[in-house]
Every structure is written in C-alpha cells, then in structure tokens.
NUGU-586916 format. One record per residue (C-alpha): residue in three letters; chain; z, y, x. Coordinates in pm, 1 decimal. Each point is the difference from the previous one (the first is absolute). Layout:
<rs>
<r residu="Ala" chaine="A" zz="Z" yy="Y" xx="X"/>
...
</rs>
This chain:
<rs>
<r residu="Met" chaine="A" zz="1.9" yy="-8.9" xx="-11.0"/>
<r residu="Ile" chaine="A" zz="-77.9" yy="363.5" xx="122.6"/>
<r residu="Lys" chaine="A" zz="97.2" yy="323.5" xx="-142.5"/>
<r residu="Ile" chaine="A" zz="-256.3" yy="278.1" xx="-7.6"/>
<r residu="Ser" chaine="A" zz="120.2" yy="338.8" xx="-103.4"/>
<r residu="Asn" chaine="A" zz="-350.8" yy="173.2" xx="-7.7"/>
<r residu="Ala" chaine="A" zz="-225.2" yy="-120.5" xx="-283.2"/>
<r residu="Gln" chaine="A" zz="-304.4" yy="113.9" xx="189.1"/>
<r residu="Lys" chaine="A" zz="85.7" yy="-234.8" xx="292.5"/>
<r residu="Thr" chaine="A" zz="38.6" yy="-283.6" xx="-249.4"/>
<r residu="Gly" chaine="A" zz="-368.7" yy="38.8" xx="-98.2"/>
<r residu="Glu" chaine="A" zz="-106.6" yy="7.6" xx="355.2"/>
<r residu="Leu" chaine="A" zz="195.0" yy="-318.9" xx="75.6"/>
<r residu="Leu" chaine="A" zz="-129.0" yy="-177.5" xx="-313.6"/>
<r residu="Leu" chaine="A" zz="-365.9" yy="70.3" xx="121.1"/>
<r residu="Gln" chaine="A" zz="78.0" yy="-201.9" xx="309.4"/>
<r residu="Cys" chaine="A" zz="131.5" yy="-303.6" xx="-204.9"/>
<r residu="Ser" chaine="A" zz="-336.6" yy="-139.7" xx="-125.2"/>
<r residu="Gly" chaine="A" zz="41.7" yy="-368.5" xx="-75.2"/>
<r residu="Met" chaine="A" zz="372.3" yy="8.7" xx="19.3"/>
<r residu="Glu" chaine="A" zz="256.0" yy="-66.5" xx="-278.7"/>
<r residu="Tyr" chaine="A" zz="263.8" yy="272.9" xx="-52.8"/>
<r residu="Phe" chaine="A" zz="245.0" yy="142.5" xx="-236.5"/>
<r residu="Leu" chaine="A" zz="101.8" yy="368.4" xx="-78.4"/>
<r residu="Ser" chaine="A" zz="308.1" yy="138.4" xx="-161.4"/>
<r residu="Asn" chaine="A" zz="226.6" yy="283.8" xx="8.2"/>
<r residu="Glu" chaine="A" zz="365.3" yy="11.0" xx="120.9"/>
<r residu="Ala" chaine="A" zz="118.3" yy="2.3" xx="-365.2"/>
<r residu="Ser" chaine="A" zz="-214.8" yy="-322.5" xx="-75.3"/>
<r residu="Thr" chaine="A" zz="-133.1" yy="160.7" xx="-312.5"/>
<r residu="Tyr" chaine="A" zz="-354.1" yy="-139.8" xx="57.4"/>
<r residu="Leu" chaine="A" zz="-164.6" yy="-275.5" xx="211.1"/>
<r residu="Ile" chaine="A" zz="-362.2" yy="-29.9" xx="84.1"/>
<r residu="Ala" chaine="A" zz="-118.6" yy="-332.5" xx="147.7"/>
<r residu="Val" chaine="A" zz="-327.0" yy="-26.4" xx="169.4"/>
<r residu="Asn" chaine="A" zz="-180.9" yy="-304.1" xx="124.1"/>
<r residu="Trp" chaine="A" zz="-352.7" yy="-136.0" xx="44.9"/>
<r residu="Tyr" chaine="A" zz="-51.6" yy="-72.5" xx="-378.5"/>
<r residu="Val" chaine="A" zz="196.4" yy="248.7" xx="-203.6"/>
<r residu="Val" chaine="A" zz="206.9" yy="314.5" xx="-8.9"/>
<r residu="Glu" chaine="A" zz="300.6" yy="-39.5" xx="-222.3"/>
<r residu="Gly" chaine="A" zz="272.5" yy="259.4" xx="-104.0"/>
<r residu="Ala" chaine="A" zz="330.8" yy="-15.6" xx="-155.5"/>
<r residu="Gly" chaine="A" zz="249.4" yy="256.2" xx="-130.6"/>
<r residu="Glu" chaine="A" zz="-133.0" yy="369.0" xx="19.1"/>
<r residu="Ala" chaine="A" zz="-320.8" yy="-120.6" xx="160.0"/>
<r residu="Leu" chaine="A" zz="-113.8" yy="-133.8" xx="-325.5"/>
<r residu="Gln" chaine="A" zz="-22.3" yy="341.5" xx="-146.5"/>
<r residu="Trp" chaine="A" zz="-213.2" yy="108.0" xx="295.7"/>
<r residu="Met" chaine="A" zz="-236.1" yy="-296.4" xx="-22.2"/>
<r residu="Glu" chaine="A" zz="-58.7" yy="-8.8" xx="-378.9"/>
<r residu="Pro" chaine="A" zz="-261.5" yy="270.1" xx="9.7"/>
<r residu="Leu" chaine="A" zz="-188.0" yy="-210.2" xx="260.6"/>
<r residu="Gly" chaine="A" zz="-37.0" yy="-271.4" xx="-252.4"/>
<r residu="Ala" chaine="A" zz="267.4" yy="-229.4" xx="142.0"/>
<r residu="Thr" chaine="A" zz="162.1" yy="-243.6" xx="-226.8"/>
<r residu="Pro" chaine="A" zz="383.0" yy="-90.2" xx="49.8"/>
<r residu="Ile" chaine="A" zz="87.6" yy="-338.8" xx="146.2"/>
<r residu="Glu" chaine="A" zz="233.3" yy="-176.5" xx="-245.7"/>
</rs>
C-alpha cells in the first residue's frame, strides 16, 4: 500500500500501471475502485461516480 497526497500524481502513477491489478481508496474507506485486466469495479461512493458511465453494480 502507498499513500499519495496529490491526486495529479495518482493519475501519473496509474498511467504506468498498464496490465497491472490495483485498488484505489481514500483514508476514510468511503469508496473502493478495483481495476484488473477484465473489469473496473466500484464499491461505496464510487458507485455514484461510475453510474453515469453505464456501470452496473455488482451484487
């Protein structure tokens, strides 16, 4: 686990993570975004952000 205080640096880091599986959350754990080769999934507050993109919640 790494903590990144600057959101712009997070984006730069993720650009270098092609082909890797990773998880993103905040310190309060109000959301989780999971990314792997096949799917991007969200939980918590992330569901609200992903809904306009046509995402369907995982039950």
